N, C-alpha and C positions, 0 to 999 in steps of 0.2 A: 279074756285074759287083757292083752294089748288094748282092746278094745275102749274098756271099761276105763286104766289107763292115760288113756289117750281123753279119754271122756271129762276125768275131775281136773286137770288140764287144764283142758280151755274151760273149767266151773273155772278155777284158780284166776285165772289170765284176764278173765270175762270182771269176778269182781279186786280183780288188782287196778283193773281201765276205770271203772265207776268210782272208784275210793280218788282217785286220784280230777277225775276228773269235778269232784262233789268241793275238794279241794282248789281245784281251779277259780269256780266260781267264787267262790266264799271269795277268791285274795282277787279278785274283780270288786263285787261290792264295797269291799273294804278297805279304798283305799289310803285314809285318816284312821290315824290313830291317837286316843285323847291319850297326855298324858298324866301326869300327877294333880298338873293346878289348876286341870279343868279345863283346859282347852287346846282347840284338835290344833294340828300339825298334818300339809297335807304331804305330794309327796315330792317333792324338794327341800322337804326340812324348817318353814317359815311357820309362825306363829300365829294364826288369826284368831279374834281374842269374840267369846258370845257374848255379844250384847246386853244379853234379856240372863244370861249368865253374872255381869258385873255387877258393881254397885252401885247404888245409883248416886246421882250429884247429888248439892241441896237443895237445885228447885226442880228434880225426878226426873233429868236428863240419865243417861245410862249410854256406858261406856266411849263410843266414835264417835256419836251423837252428841255428849257436850264438849269431848273436845276438838268435836269443830267447828263449834258454836265460839266457841274458847277463844280457842286463834284468828276468828274474824277481825282488821283490819278496823269492820263499822262498827259500828254502836248496836246491841238490840237487847229493847226491851217489852217485855210482855204484861202486856196493864189487865187485870179481870176485872167485870161489872163496876167492882168498887175503883177503878184504879187505884186497883194497890202493885204494885208489882212483881211479877210467881216468876219471871227468864230474863233476865238481865243476863250479860257476858261480862269480861273486866274491861271492853274499851269501851262498851255504857258509858262506867264506871271513872273508866280517867276524864272520861269527856266531861264527869262532873253531869251526867244530868239522876244524880238522886240526891236528895239530899234528907233531912236528918228529919224522921218525922215528929207528932204528936208527942209518943211518948218515949220512956229515954229508951235506947237499944233498936231502936224500929227505924225507918228510913222512906221514904216517899219517891211518887217520879215527879217532875223539874213540872213546875204549872202549867209552864208552855206542848208538853207532852201529855198533860191529864187534855189540856183545852184538846186537844190534834185527836183525839178520842173518841172525844164529846163527840164531834164536829163528826169521823165516821160513823159511829152507830146511831146520828138521828140521820145520814144523810144517807148512807149506807155505800159512799161513793168513797174514792179512797185520795186521800189526800198527803199535796206533797210541797211544801216552799224551801225556803231561805232566809231563813237569820243569821245577824250577829246577836250571840249571847253577852252577857260582863260576867269574866275572869277573878277569881278573888274575891273580898269585901269589897264593900259599896269604897269611893276614892281609887282605886289599886289602879295601879300605870300602867300594870298590861293589856294588853292587844284584846279585842272582843275573838270569843272562839266563834269565828263559822260553821254552822251547820248546815248542812239538807237532810231536814226527816221528811221520810216518808211513812204514814199510815195508811196500816191494812187492817180490813178484821176480819180475823180467824173462824170466828164462830157467830151469838145475838151477844156474846156479850166478851169474849177476849178481845184483845185490837195490839199486834203487833209493828211496833216502830223499829225504822232501820235510822239511821245516821251515820251519814256522811262527813270528817274535817273534809271543808273544806276552806280551812285562814288563806292558808299560804292565796291560795284562788281570788279570796278578797280585798286578801291585800296588796297582789297586781292589779287586781280593777280599780281599788283607791285610786293610785300609785299610778294609772292612766289619767283615771280623771283628775288630778291635783295640777297632773305638767298641762291639759290642755287646755288646761281654764287658770292656768297659772302665765300661757305659755300666752292665752286668748289675752287675756287681763293687760298686759303690756304689752301687743299690737294697738289694742282700741289708742292710744296716741298715736306714734310716730302718722296710725292711720287717716285721723281725724288731720295733722295735721296736713298729710299730701292732700288730703282733697279742702284742704284749709287754704292751700300757696294755689292748688289748682285752680279754686275760683276766682281767689284774685290774681293770678295770671288771662282765666276770661277773659277777666271784667277790661284787666291793661291791654288786651289783645286788642277787642274793642271799638276801645277810645281812641288808641293808635290808629286803626282803621280807616275812623269815618272821621280825622281831621290831616290823613293821607291822599294824595289823590289816585287814582285808578291805575294810570303810567307809574306811577312814581317803584322803584327796581327797589324799591323795599317792602311791600308793600306784596308781595310773592312771602317774603319770608314771614311776615309777617299772620299770612294765610295758617303757612307751613305749623309758624309758632303758635297758633288759634287751635288748627286741627290736634295739632302734639295734646295743646294744653284738654282738648273736649276729654281728649282717650286717656288723657291723667287719669279728669275726673270717674267716667266714667269706673275706668279698671280699679279703683280709691275704692267708687263706693260699691262693688264689687264685689271688692275686697273685709271690706267690714260692714256687710253682709255676710258672708261670710264666718264674721269670729263672730258677731253677732251669734248665730248661728252652731255654732258652734259653743256657744257655754249656752246652749238653751240646752242642745241635745243633752251635756254634759250635768244638767240639772235633771233633766228624766232619766240620767242613768243612774240616779241615786249619790251623786254629789250632795242635793243636800235635801231635805223631808218631802218628802210628798204631802200637798195639801192636804185635811182632815175632807173626805167627800158635805159634797152640799149637792140642794136642786139646782141645777141650771137649765134654763127655761131656754128654750131650744127657737122662740122667735126673735130673744135678742140676742139668740149666736148666726142667728144669718139675714137678720138688721145690721149684724158690724162685721158680720164678711162682704155684704151688701159695700157697705157703705169704705172698709179695703180695702176691696179692688176698684170699687169702681174708676179711680183716672186711669187704671193700669187698663180695664175691657177698653173704654174709652177710647181713647189710641188709636183701637180695632176695630172700633166697632163693632163688638163683639157684646150681644145682650143678654145677660148672666139674668133669667126665669126659675122662678118659684113654685115649686107644687105642693100642696103637704095638709096636713090638716094644724093648725092651731092647737093652742095650747101645750105643745109634748110637753116634760119632759125630763131629763138622766138625770147623775147624778158624778161630782163631781171639780171640777178646778175648770171654775165660767172659764180664765184664761189661756189658761188650756185647750181644751176643748175651738176657741173662738181660734184661736193660732191652728190647728187642725185640720180644719175646717178652711178656713183663707190657704193653707199652703194645697188642698186639694185646689182647690176653686181658683190659683195662681197659675196654677199646674197644667189645670186645662186652658185658661189663656195664650198662655202663652207656648202651646203644642196647637192651639187653632190657628188656621186660618180669621182674615178679616167678613167681616159680613157675615158671624156667625153668633151661633149661640149656643153658651152655657145651662145648660138643667142641673137646678139642685134639686129633687126626692124628698121627702121623710113616712114613712115608713112604718107604724113601731104594734107592737102587740103586748101584753103585761108586762115582758120577763126585755125585751129588747125595742131602742132607739133604731131607727137606717135609715144613716143621708147616705142620696147617692148624690155623686159630684160626675156629668155625664158632660163631652164635649164634640161635637162635630169635628174631630183634628186629625193627623193620618198617624193616629196605633201607634200599638203598640207590636213586634212580632216573640213569634210564642217565644222563644230564649230566653227572650232578656222578661217575661212574665214575671216568672221567679226570680230575681233578681233587680229587681226596680226600686223594691224596699233598703236595698244597702248602701251604704254611708259611701258617698261621693260613686255609684252607679249612676249612671249613665246612657240611653238606649242611644239616642243620638248624640257621639261628640260635638257634633262640628253647630249641631240647628241647640244646647247647649249653649256653648260661648256665647254666639250668636245674639240669646235672650239675654246671657247674662248668671245662669241660675249658680247657683254651691250641689249641686250632687246631695244635701242635704236635708231638705225641705219632705221624702216621703220619708226619710230617717225616722223623722220625728213624726210628723204624722205614725210611724208607725209605734212611737213608746211609748206613744198622748195614749195611743186604743190600747196597749199592754197595760198598761201602768191603772187605766180605769176601766180595767178588767172584760173590755175589745175585745174589737179586732177592725186588720183596713185590710180590700180584698179588692181586687180587680179584673174585669175581665175586657178585655178587646180581644182585637184581631187591627190586620194592618192596614191605611182607606178604611175604614169604616168605625173609627175615635176610640175614646174607651170610655167607660163605667165603674168607678173608684169606690165602693162601702165603707161603710165607717159605721163597725156598730157599737151600742153606747148600751151598756144597762143601766134599764125604766125604776131598777129596782136601788133604794140601800142593798151598800154590798153588808155584810156582815162583818161583824167585827175585827177589828184584826186585829193578830192576837201579844198580848201585855208581852213586856219583857219586865221585869219584873228585878227589885234590887239584887245582887249577887249574896244572900244572905248562908249563913253555913250552911256550908257543904261537905260534904256528906267527904270523913277521913277517905284519905287516898284519890280524891275528885285533880283534877287538872289547873294548876293555878294558884292554887290553893295560896 
């Protein structure tokens, strides 16, 4: 009897243990509870909204995805195959990237966006561009809206365009360019006067020196005065070149609109460069030699291309020794024309190669002062190459000379993006 009772107690204890284990396992598998609103709550009591159960936005995005897009400071517009906006966030509306459509109550993307989207679909390549869009109605006094646009293909039909407001950066750049241009213009007059006075002093001291006896006590003073006048003339001429190059650099950086790209004969450019540098090269007995095919053509501004190649050749002459050769070599294919300018000079140290295109940077300070360099010649070349859709590179080593390569397009560039007049921007757009 006692044995039967013990067995019954063991069975009861086993059943209780199994039930407790099952309950504990269920509790571990269900840490979250669903409230009456359909949202989940974790153990800390935080509410987590289910994206797939929240109502869809007006453009098809749901929950956190739509809220995240709306909270961005950059504008986002997605265009379909017909360039209709299928997704727009509030920032894009505030920037005025939407226009009134053809039918009442409809909207359309800004022509700039449609142009970018078309280029991305044709080429399959991401496009980025910075431009100023007029705000308000035509003739308004509001400053233009500076935008950095980035267009990326999402698939074969849809293109996403991101727009960042860079108005303040553009304003600061304009202020800087205007300041440099105004100061440079103001400096041209006194620098020109200094050059004239120095030339007059040189003429006066030369006449006086011929009339005086070599043993005269004043002859030494005249020699010193002439030496100072020559120095003044040299430095004023160098300052004049600096002012002119600052003005040129200001124009290249956007103070003035770029000329319309036109065919430029490279043969004419080479002849012009050789003519401009003939005096400087002859003074050091340097031979400027050209090798390459005839009849090559690049697209851009003839004066700017000639200035770029001239600056490269003058730089090569300045840093080359006497009785050496500066070589100009041309290569071309269907897309590009490359102009190499090689010298037999002192070369460039590896740590200076990446910085020589910076404004006022000189690899050899002492040598630059003796040659009268301004430190702006290579910066001008870089901006000319960039404005033409090309680039400039350099290969060099100390003691073995340097080779600069100017790469320019051999085909006309794509048509520039139009800047349409500010017409009826959608209600709520910036600058209305």
